[in-house]
Each structure stands twice: as structure tokens, then as C-alpha cells.
C-alpha positions in Angstrom: 57.9 172.6 113.2 60.6 171.6 115.6 59.9 167.9 115.3 60.5 168.2 111.5 63.9 169.7 112.1 64.8 166.9 114.5 63.9 164.1 112.1 66.9 164.4 109.7 69.3 164.5 112.8 67.5 161.5 114.3 67.7 159.7 111.0 71.5 160.4 110.8 71.9 159.2 114.3 70.0 155.9 113.6 72.1 155.4 110.4 75.3 156.0 112.3 74.3 153.6 115.0 73.4 151.0 112.4 76.8 151.5 110.7 78.6 151.2 114.0 76.8 147.9 114.7 77.8 146.6 111.2 81.4 147.7 111.9 81.4 145.9 115.2 80.0 142.7 113.6 82.7 142.9 111.0 85.3 143.3 113.7 84.0 140.2 115.5 84.1 138.3 112.3 87.6 139.4 111.5 88.8 138.5 115.0 87.3 135.1 114.6 89.1 134.7 111.2 92.4 135.9 112.8 92.0 133.3 115.6 91.3 130.6 113.0 94.3 131.6 111.0 96.5 131.5 114.1 95.2 128.1 114.9 96.0 127.0 111.4 99.5 128.4 111.6 100.0 126.6 114.9 98.7 123.4 113.4 100.8 123.7 110.3 104.0 124.4 112.3 103.2 121.4 114.4 102.8 119.3 111.2 106.1 120.7 109.7 107.9 119.8 113.0 106.4 116.3 112.9 107.4 115.8 109.3 110.9 117.0 110.0 111.2 114.7 113.0 109.9 111.8 110.9 112.4 112.6 108.2 115.2 112.7 110.7 114.1 109.3 112.2 114.0 107.8 108.7 117.4 109.2 108.0 118.8 107.7 111.1 117.1 104.4 110.3 118.6 104.5 106.8 122.1 105.2 108.2 121.7 102.3 110.6 120.7 100.0 107.8 123.7 101.1 105.7 126.1 100.5 108.6 124.5 97.1 109.2 124.9 96.2 105.5 128.5 97.3 105.6 129.1 95.2 108.7 127.5 92.2 107.0 129.7 92.7 103.9 132.8 93.0 106.1 131.9 89.8 108.0 131.3 88.1 104.7 134.7 89.2 103.3 136.4 88.0 106.5 134.5 84.7 106.4 135.6 84.2 102.7 139.2 85.2 103.5 139.2 82.7 106.4 137.7 80.0 104.2 140.4 80.7 101.5 143.2 80.5 104.1 141.8 77.3 105.5 141.5 75.9 102.0 145.1 76.9 101.2 146.4 75.4 104.4 144.6 72.1 103.7 146.0 72.2 100.1 149.5 72.8 101.4 149.2 70.0 104.1 147.9 67.6 101.4 150.9 68.5 99.1 153.4 68.1 101.9 151.7 64.8 102.8 152.1 63.6 99.2 155.8 64.7 99.1 156.5 62.8 102.3 154.7 59.7 101.0 157.1 59.6 98.0 
């Protein structure tokens, strides 16, 4: 009969529609995954930038500490040199005082 002939065509149509629905669901899932990946990439690049900035800040801080230490060392050397000069001047004055006393 005519309805028997239509059955395989109808079955194929239903199969095709079912497959189309599955494909659309997969597409939605893949788009969601893609969005998630893009968010991850954005988050990671933000993290990388943050780490780079922190490293730069730490580098600057380390440089500042080194300069400070060098300045302290310089001050200490100058202080010691001044102390030596003062000590030598006192020593010289004492010797001259002793020579005059003779």
C-alpha cells in the first residue's frame, strides 16, 4: 500500500531530524567549551601579567636594597676614614705637644 512505501521515507526523515538535533547539541556544547577556554586564556594571561609585574616590582625593590646597602657601606667607609684622620690629627698634636714640652 501507499502508507507502507511512505514508512521508510518517514523513518529516514525522523532519523535525520534526530541526528540534526544531536549535532546542534554538540555544537552548543563545543561553543560552551570554546567560551570556557577563552575565559581560561584570558585568566591565564592576566595571571602571567600579574606575575611579571610582581617580578618587576621585586626586581626594583632588590635594586633599591642594593643601592641602599652600597650607600651604607660608602657612609661607613667615609666615617672610618674621618675617624682615622681625626685619630691621626690627635696623635700628631700629642707628639708636637710632647716635643714642645721638651
